ROTOR-471994 format. One record per residue (C-alpha): residue in one letter; z, x, y; residue number from 1. Coordinates in steps of 0.05 Angstrom, whole numbers, always signed. Example, Ala and Ser with C-alpha at 12.3 -4.5 7.8 and 13.67 -1.06 7.14 Angstrom:
# ROTOR-471994
{node "a" {+156 +246 -90} 1}
{node "s" {+143 +273 -21} 2}
***
This chain:
# ROTOR-471994
{node "m" {-414 -74 +234} 1}
{node "i" {-422 +1 +230} 2}
{node "w" {-441 +8 +304} 3}
{node "a" {-383 -38 +322} 4}
{node "a" {-335 +9 +285} 5}
{node "i" {-364 +68 +323} 6}
{node "l" {-355 +33 +390} 7}
{node "q" {-284 +11 +373} 8}
{node "g" {-268 +83 +355} 9}
{node "i" {-290 +103 +425} 10}
{node "l" {-254 +46 +459} 11}
{node "y" {-188 +52 +422} 12}
{node "g" {-186 +128 +417} 13}
{node "f" {-172 +127 +342} 14}
{node "a" {-227 +175 +322} 15}
{node "g" {-272 +230 +347} 16}
{node "q" {-251 +255 +415} 17}
{node "a" {-182 +224 +413} 18}
{node "a" {-168 +256 +345} 19}
{node "s" {-183 +324 +375} 20}
{node "q" {-132 +313 +430} 21}
{node "v" {-70 +304 +387} 22}
{node "l" {-21 +341 +432} 23}
{node "p" {+53 +335 +447} 24}
{node "a" {+75 +294 +507} 25}
{node "a" {+59 +325 +574} 26}
{node "t" {+131 +317 +594} 27}
{node "e" {+154 +356 +533} 28}
{node "r" {+108 +414 +550} 29}
{node "a" {+133 +413 +622} 30}
{node "g" {+206 +408 +600} 31}
{node "i" {+218 +346 +642} 32}
{node "d" {+253 +281 +626} 33}
{node "s" {+204 +226 +642} 34}
{node "s" {+253 +169 +632} 35}
{node "r" {+254 +157 +707} 36}
{node "i" {+199 +188 +748} 37}
{node "p" {+157 +171 +809} 38}
{node "t" {+85 +168 +787} 39}
{node "s" {+42 +144 +846} 40}
{node "s" {-18 +187 +862} 41}
{node "l" {-27 +221 +929} 42}
{node "n" {-25 +166 +981} 43}
{node "p" {-69 +171 +1042} 44}
{node "h" {-38 +108 +1071} 45}
{node "p" {+35 +116 +1095} 46}
{node "d" {+53 +43 +1080} 47}
{node "r" {+17 +37 +1013} 48}
{node "l" {+55 +8 +954} 49}
{node "e" {+87 +61 +909} 50}
{node "i" {+101 +47 +835} 51}
{node "g" {+148 +87 +792} 52}
{node "l" {+166 +81 +718} 53}
{node "e" {+235 +77 +688} 54}
{node "e" {+237 +81 +612} 55}
{node "v" {+278 +25 +581} 56}
{node "l" {+258 +29 +508} 57}
{node "s" {+222 +74 +459} 58}
{node "i" {+201 +50 +389} 59}
{node "g" {+181 +99 +336} 60}
{node "d" {+190 +175 +334} 61}
{node "l" {+166 +233 +292} 62}
{node "s" {+220 +224 +239} 63}
{node "d" {+221 +149 +224} 64}
{node "d" {+171 +100 +194} 65}
{node "a" {+174 +47 +249} 66}
{node "l" {+103 +60 +274} 67}
{node "f" {+46 +103 +248} 68}
{node "m" {-11 +85 +296} 69}
{node "w" {+0 +22 +335} 70}
{node "a" {-62 -12 +363} 71}
{node "g" {-44 -79 +396} 72}
{node "v" {+21 -103 +428} 73}
{node "a" {+49 -169 +455} 74}
{node "a" {+118 -195 +473} 75}
{node "d" {+151 -264 +478} 76}
{node "t" {+199 -293 +528} 77}
{node "l" {+259 -276 +483} 78}
{node "g" {+242 -202 +486} 79}
{node "n" {+214 -196 +416} 80}
{node "i" {+158 -146 +410} 81}
{node "y" {+98 -153 +363} 82}
{node "v" {+54 -94 +344} 83}
{node "t" {-7 -83 +299} 84}
{node "d" {-5 -17 +262} 85}
{node "a" {-74 +8 +242} 86}
{node "m" {-49 +62 +196} 87}
{node "d" {-8 +19 +148} 88}
{node "y" {-49 -46 +156} 89}
{node "s" {+9 -87 +183} 90}
{node "l" {+35 -134 +236} 91}
{node "k" {+107 -118 +257} 92}
{node "k" {+161 -154 +296} 93}
{node "f" {+216 -117 +334} 94}
{node "d" {+275 -147 +371} 95}
{node "s" {+291 -132 +443} 96}
{node "s" {+330 -69 +423} 97}
{node "g" {+272 -40 +384} 98}
{node "r" {+299 -57 +315} 99}
{node "l" {+246 -74 +263} 100}
{node "v" {+258 -147 +244} 101}
{node "k" {+199 -161 +199} 102}
{node "r" {+134 -132 +173} 103}
{node "t" {+75 -167 +141} 104}
{node "g" {+6 -147 +117} 105}
{node "q" {-26 -98 +70} 106}
{node "k" {-96 -71 +59} 107}
{node "g" {-142 -125 +35} 108}
{node "q" {-189 -182 +52} 109}
{node "g" {-143 -241 +37} 110}
{node "p" {-102 -286 +84} 111}
{node "g" {-52 -244 +122} 112}
{node "e" {-84 -178 +99} 113}
{node "f" {-120 -126 +140} 114}
{node "t" {-171 -70 +134} 115}
{node "a" {-163 -44 +206} 116}
{node "p" {-118 -89 +250} 117}
{node "r" {-131 -81 +324} 118}
{node "l" {-123 -131 +381} 119}
{node "l" {-61 -175 +387} 120}
{node "a" {-49 -235 +433} 121}
{node "a" {+9 -284 +436} 122}
{node "s" {+15 -356 +458} 123}
{node "d" {+80 -396 +460} 124}
{node "r" {+81 -408 +385} 125}
{node "y" {+28 -363 +353} 126}
{node "l" {+2 -293 +346} 127}
{node "f" {-73 -277 +341} 128}
{node "v" {-98 -213 +308} 129}
{node "t" {-168 -183 +303} 130}
{node "d" {-193 -135 +249} 131}
{node "q" {-243 -81 +264} 132}
{node "s" {-277 -88 +196} 133}
{node "r" {-274 -164 +189} 134}
{node "s" {-302 -222 +230} 135}
{node "g" {-258 -276 +258} 136}
{node "i" {-185 -278 +282} 137}
{node "q" {-123 -286 +240} 138}
{node "m" {-69 -333 +265} 139}
{node "f" {+6 -323 +251} 140}
{node "d" {+70 -358 +272} 141}
{node "r" {+126 -321 +308} 142}
{node "d" {+159 -305 +241} 143}
{node "l" {+95 -270 +219} 144}
{node "g" {+75 -325 +171} 145}
{node "f" {+0 -333 +162} 146}
{node "v" {-26 -398 +192} 147}
{node "a" {-101 -398 +192} 148}
{node "h" {-166 -358 +199} 149}
{node "i" {-206 -374 +262} 150}
{node "p" {-281 -364 +249} 151}
{node "f" {-320 -320 +299} 152}
{node "t" {-381 -282 +275} 153}
{node "l" {-386 -226 +328} 154}
{node "p" {-341 -165 +333} 155}
{node "i" {-290 -172 +389} 156}
{node "s" {-278 -124 +447} 157}
{node "d" {-218 -160 +478} 158}
{node "l" {-176 -222 +465} 159}
{node "a" {-130 -267 +507} 160}
{node "a" {-89 -327 +486} 161}
{node "l" {-92 -382 +539} 162}
{node "s" {-51 -433 +498} 163}
{node "d" {-32 -449 +427} 164}
{node "e" {-101 -481 +419} 165}
{node "l" {-147 -439 +463} 166}
{node "l" {-168 -366 +464} 167}
{node "a" {-216 -324 +506} 168}
{node "v" {-255 -267 +475} 169}
{node "t" {-307 -217 +498} 170}
{node "p" {-356 -199 +442} 171}
{node "l" {-369 -126 +424} 172}
{node "s" {-441 -138 +407} 173}
{node "i" {-511 -119 +428} 174}
{node "g" {-529 -193 +429} 175}
{node "g" {-463 -221 +454} 176}
{node "a" {-439 -172 +508} 177}
{node "g" {-438 -200 +578} 178}
{node "q" {-401 -264 +565} 179}
{node "v" {-330 -291 +559} 180}
{node "v" {-326 -341 +502} 181}
{node "f" {-271 -394 +505} 182}
{node "l" {-255 -409 +433} 183}
{node "k" {-212 -465 +404} 184}
{node "t" {-168 -446 +345} 185}
{node "s" {-212 -492 +303} 186}
{node "g" {-269 -443 +315} 187}
{node "e" {-306 -490 +363} 188}
{node "v" {-333 -458 +427} 189}
{node "q" {-307 -496 +488} 190}
{node "k" {-348 -459 +540} 191}
{node "k" {-378 -392 +559} 192}
{node "i" {-379 -352 +624} 193}
{node "h" {-439 -306 +630} 194}
{node "y" {-418 -249 +675} 195}
{node "a" {-472 -198 +661} 196}
{node "a" {-517 -182 +720} 197}
{node "s" {-575 -175 +672} 198}
{node "q" {-589 -219 +612} 199}
{node "n" {-618 -160 +574} 200}
{node "a" {-589 -173 +505} 201}
{node "l" {-602 -102 +481} 202}
{node "t" {-552 -68 +527} 203}
{node "l" {-481 -50 +510} 204}
{node "r" {-462 -33 +582} 205}
{node "n" {-435 -103 +595} 206}
{node "v" {-377 -97 +546} 207}
{node "a" {-313 -111 +584} 208}
{node "e" {-238 -120 +576} 209}
{node "i" {-208 -185 +602} 210}
{node "e" {-146 -215 +634} 211}
{node "i" {-140 -289 +653} 212}
{node "d" {-87 -316 +701} 213}
{node "d" {-51 -382 +701} 214}
{node "q" {-105 -416 +743} 215}
{node "g" {-160 -394 +695} 216}
{node "y" {-190 -339 +738} 217}
{node "v" {-221 -284 +696} 218}
{node "y" {-212 -210 +712} 219}
{node "l" {-260 -161 +680} 220}
{node "a" {-256 -86 +672} 221}
{node "y" {-323 -59 +646} 222}
{node "s" {-316 -7 +591} 223}
{node "f" {-380 +30 +607} 224}
{node "k" {-394 +12 +680} 225}
{node "d" {-357 +29 +744} 226}
{node "r" {-341 -44 +758} 227}
{node "i" {-280 -89 +762} 228}
{node "e" {-293 -163 +776} 229}
{node "k" {-261 -231 +787} 230}
{node "w" {-294 -295 +764} 231}
{node "s" {-276 -368 +775} 232}
{node "p" {-261 -416 +717} 233}
{node "k" {-330 -446 +730} 234}
{node "g" {-366 -380 +723} 235}
{node "a" {-376 -359 +796} 236}
{node "n" {-367 -286 +815} 237}
{node "i" {-313 -279 +869} 238}
{node "w" {-312 -205 +880} 239}
{node "s" {-334 -139 +848} 240}
{node "r" {-305 -69 +859} 241}
{node "r" {-326 +2 +842} 242}
{node "l" {-264 +47 +844} 243}
{node "l" {-291 +110 +812} 244}
{node "k" {-355 +116 +853} 245}
{node "t" {-385 +151 +793} 246}
{node "e" {-453 +155 +758} 247}
{node "d" {-470 +113 +698} 248}
{node "v" {-444 +132 +629} 249}
{node "k" {-493 +171 +587} 250}
{node "e" {-513 +146 +518} 251}
{node "k" {-530 +180 +453} 252}
{node "k" {-567 +157 +391} 253}
{node "v" {-525 +138 +331} 254}
{node "m" {-573 +117 +277} 255}
{node "q" {-617 +66 +312} 256}
{node "f" {-566 +48 +365} 257}
{node "s" {-555 +75 +436} 258}
{node "v" {-480 +84 +441} 259}
{node "p" {-442 +102 +506} 260}
{node "t" {-409 +170 +502} 261}
{node "e" {-347 +155 +544} 262}
{node "v" {-305 +99 +571} 263}
{node "l" {-295 +85 +646} 264}
{node "y" {-241 +31 +642} 265}
{node "k" {-199 +19 +579} 266}
{node "s" {-153 -39 +592} 267}
{node "v" {-133 -92 +643} 268}
{node "t" {-69 -132 +650} 269}
{node "r" {-28 -166 +705} 270}
{node "d" {+44 -175 +726} 271}
{node "s" {+82 -238 +746} 272}
{node "t" {+61 -232 +819} 273}
{node "g" {-13 -232 +802} 274}
{node "r" {-25 -157 +813} 275}
{node "i" {-81 -130 +768} 276}
{node "y" {-71 -64 +730} 277}
{node "v" {-131 -26 +703} 278}
{node "l" {-125 +34 +657} 279}
{node "s" {-176 +89 +670} 280}
{node "g" {-220 +120 +617} 281}
{node "n" {-250 +190 +616} 282}
{node "r" {-275 +200 +687} 283}
{node "t" {-211 +208 +727} 284}
{node "s" {-166 +267 +742} 285}
{node "h" {-118 +243 +688} 286}
{node "p" {-161 +213 +633} 287}
{node "s" {-131 +151 +600} 288}
{node "r" {-70 +159 +645} 289}
{node "d" {-90 +135 +715} 290}
{node "v" {-73 +62 +727} 291}
{node "f" {-107 +27 +786} 292}
{node "v" {-69 -31 +818} 293}
{node "l" {-106 -86 +856} 294}
{node "d" {-84 -151 +887} 295}
{node "r" {-117 -218 +872} 296}
{node "d" {-168 -207 +927} 297}
{node "g" {-191 -141 +897} 298}
{node "k" {-155 -96 +947} 299}
{node "h" {-136 -29 +917} 300}
{node "l" {-61 -24 +928} 301}
{node "t" {-44 +41 +894} 302}
{node "t" {-55 +85 +833} 303}
{node "f" {-2 +113 +788} 304}
{node "v" {-3 +160 +728} 305}
{node "l" {+24 +147 +658} 306}
{node "p" {+65 +203 +625} 307}
{node "e" {+16 +206 +566} 308}
{node "p" {-55 +182 +551} 309}
{node "s" {-59 +111 +524} 310}
{node "h" {-113 +68 +494} 311}
{node "c" {-86 +5 +528} 312}
{node "i" {-32 -22 +574} 313}
{node "y" {+6 -88 +571} 314}
{node "i" {+56 -121 +619} 315}
{node "d" {+104 -175 +594} 316}
{node "v" {+136 -233 +632} 317}
{node "r" {+192 -187 +654} 318}
{node "n" {+144 -139 +687} 319}
{node "r" {+155 -85 +635} 320}
{node "l" {+97 -39 +620} 321}
{node "y" {+79 -21 +548} 322}
{node "t" {+40 +42 +534} 323}
{node "r" {+26 +92 +479} 324}
{node "a" {+60 +159 +466} 325}
{node "n" {+52 +212 +412} 326}
{node "e" {-18 +188 +395} 327}
{node "g" {+6 +119 +373} 328}
{node "v" {+67 +141 +334} 329}
{node "t" {+111 +117 +392} 330}
{node "l" {+110 +55 +436} 331}
{node "k" {+140 +67 +505} 332}
{node "i" {+166 +10 +549} 333}
{node "y" {+178 +21 +623} 334}
{node "r" {+207 -19 +680} 335}
{node "l" {+161 -20 +740} 336}
{node "l" {+195 +5 +804} 337}
{node "f" {+162 -19 +869} 338}
{node "s" {+171 +11 +938} 339}
{node "k" {+134 +24 +1002} 340}
{node "s" {+117 +96 +1015} 341}
{node "p" {+145 +121 +1082} 342}
{node "q" {+116 +191 +1074} 343}
{node "g" {+48 +217 +1090} 344}
{node "p" {-4 +247 +1043} 345}
{node "g" {+18 +307 +1003} 346}
{node "d" {+91 +284 +997} 347}
{node "a" {+80 +237 +939} 348}
{node "w" {+96 +263 +870} 349}
{node "m" {+59 +254 +806} 350}
{node "l" {+72 +278 +736} 351}
{node "s" {+19 +332 +736} 352}
{node "h" {+54 +366 +796} 353}
{node "a" {+121 +368 +760} 354}
{node "p" {+155 +437 +758} 355}
{node "q" {+159 +475 +692} 356}
{node "g" {+233 +466 +683} 357}
{node "p" {+292 +459 +733} 358}
{node "s" {+274 +467 +805} 359}
{node "s" {+309 +452 +871} 360}
{node "a" {+243 +424 +896} 361}
{node "s" {+244 +368 +845} 362}
{node "p" {+241 +299 +878} 363}
{node "p" {+297 +248 +869} 364}
{node "n" {+304 +218 +799} 365}
{node "f" {+274 +279 +765} 366}
{node "y" {+324 +301 +713} 367}
{node "p" {+303 +368 +683} 368}
{node "r" {+324 +386 +613} 369}
{node "i" {+317 +446 +568} 370}
{node "p" {+242 +460 +562} 371}
{node "a" {+210 +449 +495} 372}
{node "t" {+190 +514 +462} 373}
{node "s" {+123 +516 +428} 374}
{node "s" {+149 +573 +384} 375}
{node "a" {+200 +528 +349} 376}
{node "p" {+193 +529 +273} 377}
{node "i" {+154 +471 +242} 378}
{node "p" {+201 +429 +199} 379}
{node "a" {+186 +437 +125} 380}
{node "m" {+155 +378 +90} 381}
{node "t" {+207 +344 +47} 382}
{node "s" {+200 +317 -23} 383}
{node "s" {+186 +248 +6} 384}
{node "h" {+116 +273 +24} 385}
{node "f" {+97 +284 -48} 386}
{node "p" {+102 +249 -116} 387}
{node "p" {+154 +274 -166} 388}
{node "a" {+138 +342 -194} 389}
{node "i" {+101 +340 -261} 390}
{node "p" {+114 +395 -312} 391}
{node "l" {+52 +437 -326} 392}
{node "k" {+24 +421 -394} 393}
{node "i" {-28 +470 -421} 394}
{node "p" {-74 +441 -474} 395}
{node "p" {-79 +477 -541} 396}
{node "i" {-140 +521 -553} 397}
{node "g" {-200 +478 -570} 398}
{node "v" {-174 +417 -535} 399}
{node "p" {-218 +395 -476} 400}
{node "r" {-188 +413 -409} 401}
{node "p" {-192 +360 -354} 402}
{node "p" {-227 +375 -288} 403}
{node "l" {-191 +378 -221} 404}
{node "l" {-210 +334 -162} 405}
{node "i" {-195 +359 -91} 406}
{node "f" {-207 +313 -32} 407}
{node "l" {-222 +351 +33} 408}
{node "i" {-209 +300 +87} 409}
{node "d" {-234 +310 +158} 410}
{node "f" {-178 +290 +205} 411}
{node "n" {-228 +254 +249} 412}
{node "d" {-244 +208 +190} 413}
{node "f" {-171 +203 +172} 414}
{node "m" {-156 +175 +242} 415}
{node "c" {-202 +117 +224} 416}
{node "p" {-172 +85 +161} 417}
{node "a" {-234 +43 +149} 418}
{node "c" {-276 +107 +144} 419}
{node "l" {-241 +127 +79} 420}
{node "d" {-258 +66 +37} 421}
{node "s" {-300 +108 -11} 422}
{node "l" {-241 +154 -24} 423}
{node "l" {-196 +94 -37} 424}
{node "s" {-247 +61 -82} 425}
{node "l" {-248 +123 -126} 426}
{node "c" {-172 +124 -127} 427}
{node "r" {-171 +52 -152} 428}
{node "t" {-222 +70 -206} 429}
{node "l" {-184 +128 -237} 430}
{node "p" {-122 +115 -281} 431}
{node "p" {-55 +131 -249} 432}
{node "p" {-38 +188 -297} 433}
{node "i" {-102 +224 -276} 434}
{node "l" {-87 +214 -203} 435}
{node "r" {-17 +242 -210} 436}
{node "k" {-37 +303 -251} 437}
{node "h" {-108 +323 -232} 438}
{node "v" {-121 +301 -160} 439}
{node "w" {-100 +334 -95} 440}
{node "g" {-117 +319 -23} 441}
{node "f" {-120 +364 +37} 442}
{node "v" {-128 +339 +109} 443}
{node "i" {-166 +390 +151} 444}
{node "l" {-145 +403 +223} 445}
{node "p" {-197 +387 +277} 446}
{node "q" {-232 +450 +303} 447}
{node "s" {-203 +437 +372} 448}
{node "i" {-132 +447 +346} 449}
{node "p" {-123 +521 +327} 450}
{node "p" {-79 +543 +269} 451}
{node "g" {-7 +551 +290} 452}
{node "s" {-14 +496 +341} 453}
{node "d" {+44 +462 +376} 454}
{node "p" {+94 +436 +324} 455}
{node "v" {+97 +367 +356} 456}
{node "a" {+22 +357 +345} 457}
{node "i" {+30 +379 +272} 458}
{node "q" {+89 +330 +263} 459}
{node "i" {+47 +273 +291} 460}
{node "m" {-9 +288 +241} 461}
{node "e" {+39 +293 +183} 462}
{node "k" {+71 +226 +200} 463}
{node "k" {+3 +192 +202} 464}
{node "i" {-13 +222 +134} 465}
{node "r" {+53 +196 +107} 466}
{node "g" {+39 +126 +132} 467}
{node "f" {-32 +126 +106} 468}
{node "r" {-10 +151 +37} 469}
{node "r" {+45 +100 +31} 470}
{node "a" {+4 +40 +56} 471}
{node "n" {-52 +55 +7} 472}
{node "r" {-5 +71 -52} 473}
{node "i" {-38 +139 -61} 474}
{node "a" {-7 +173 -122} 475}
{node "f" {-31 +244 -109} 476}
{node "p" {-4 +290 -55} 477}
{node "l" {-38 +293 +14} 478}
{node "i" {-25 +360 +48} 479}
{node "l" {-43 +380 +119} 480}
{node "d" {-84 +445 +117} 481}
{node "r" {-48 +477 +175} 482}
{node "s" {-83 +544 +168} 483}
{node "r" {-151 +511 +160} 484}
{node "l" {-165 +552 +98} 485}
{node "l" {-210 +498 +70} 486}
{node "s" {-247 +480 +133} 487}
{node "g" {-311 +515 +111} 488}
{node "a" {-318 +468 +52} 489}
{node "s" {-310 +406 +96} 490}
{node "r" {-362 +419 +150} 491}
{node "q" {-401 +358 +127} 492}
{node "g" {-340 +314 +139} 493}
{node "t" {-296 +285 +85} 494}
{node "t" {-318 +312 +18} 495}
{node "l" {-297 +315 -55} 496}
{node "l" {-292 +382 -92} 497}
{node "l" {-298 +376 -168} 498}
{node "l" {-275 +435 -209} 499}
{node "e" {-294 +433 -283} 500}
{node "v" {-264 +480 -334} 501}
{node "q" {-310 +471 -393} 502}
{node "p" {-360 +497 -375} 503}
{node "p" {-333 +528 -310} 504}
{node "s" {-368 +497 -250} 505}
{node "a" {-354 +472 -180} 506}
{node "s" {-390 +414 -145} 507}
{node "l" {-384 +386 -75} 508}
{node "f" {-397 +312 -60} 509}
{node "p" {-399 +283 +10} 510}
{node "l" {-365 +216 +21} 511}
{node "p" {-382 +160 +15} 512}
{node "l" {-400 +173 -58} 513}
{node "s" {-464 +146 -86} 514}
{node "r" {-459 +101 -146} 515}
{node "r" {-489 +155 -190} 516}
{node "d" {-438 +207 -167} 517}
{node "l" {-381 +158 -177} 518}
{node "i" {-402 +143 -249} 519}
{node "r" {-409 +217 -264} 520}
{node "i" {-339 +233 -239} 521}
{node "v" {-306 +174 -275} 522}
{node "d" {-342 +191 -340} 523}
{node "l" {-313 +261 -341} 524}
{node "w" {-246 +234 -365} 525}
{node "s" {-272 +185 -418} 526}
{node "p" {-272 +235 -476} 527}
{node "l" {-205 +265 -457} 528}
{node "d" {-137 +247 -484} 529}
{node "d" {-94 +206 -437} 530}
{node "a" {-39 +258 -444} 531}
{node "f" {-76 +302 -396} 532}
***
């Protein structure tokens, strides 16, 4: 499952490269209101379809606790919105106005619990959720009540609900990639469509995202190949397209596995007319922002640009587009605006060409506002970020002094909650009084984000820290090391610094802790009085 977690980190953008790109919204930096903007790319065909976006709803911001890092999204015909949140191990339901109606889930392995919730699909009556660190699919009703666990042994790349009783999944597996598995909610496999051009079971290049229409036709967007395809319900290939005209993705060795280093296509969805929407990966002019639109016959109709990078896109029955903002802290919902372009090439507007503030050259429906200033002061962390202050108590002379534990957490690990299980295991082992009095945690900024970075990026990180701390019931403070004063000690990744007083010594332990190191640390407190 380790290689599957690595691949899902690449696919979902929750770790590694994505963590180093925690930046404020492009529209904030440009000082432009993106609530209603034309987004189609340069159009060489005068009569080509143009698509614009009009923001209709935003859920979650930097100050509330609605979302910490949403992963999957689905909506029902009543307008209710369902979201999996990877940072606080939950499944959430919002009404059509964006108000949180209900939340379920916590960290764990039991029914209705999660270790790293990811994909979400909805049928008429049920919700289906995958977990990055657990096999199978959990089934919930529309009120978020747990219904059943659907067995499936392989990790899952993508998931679609065809009915209340039937799902379609694409495995994220060296042995299972290259097929669409039609799975009954009982766990029985109804059929398989083998779409891989090669039956080489050792390749990962055939991993694909899926969308299935009402007639059962399967649309595939390959994650690591420049290929988008349509397959019939009986498993016949109807068409195949290469939109990027790019070379193959390079691979690197991770342990004994060859893992792709970048993603070409991240997500695929469709609207009510049958148009297919494919989210780009890392090889386009606007990584994770370009959206290619095709008709049912595979004709490329147009390309438009999202305001911010996203790990996925989703379109509901009302043709509203759901996408990520603020690195998963915010869910943006847009109305799709369709029109034919009467102008020639060079006249179309896209977000990256927007002026830096008010301009008479702005196209219609651009509403400039006061530009965001990167020099604005960073809001101070409030008392809600920390446990209640504990008065300093100095032991009398001759009384053993307890050691101090300092967790130095690499933010790239922090963005993958499942990567910190060793830290959480130690926290569950130590008594609460020790955690409150003698343990501190510091989250180290990625090297790509310099000290004094944009305040919005810092606020996003601090909100994720707050959500992670609350969801895991962490009793000690977690502080973002904005100045990166401790970065030298965390070059090996997340580590534990142990400071002993008697005799004075300092030891550094990389995580995950070995059993021997864990026993040594826990035993340090056994001869000490609980008062300390």
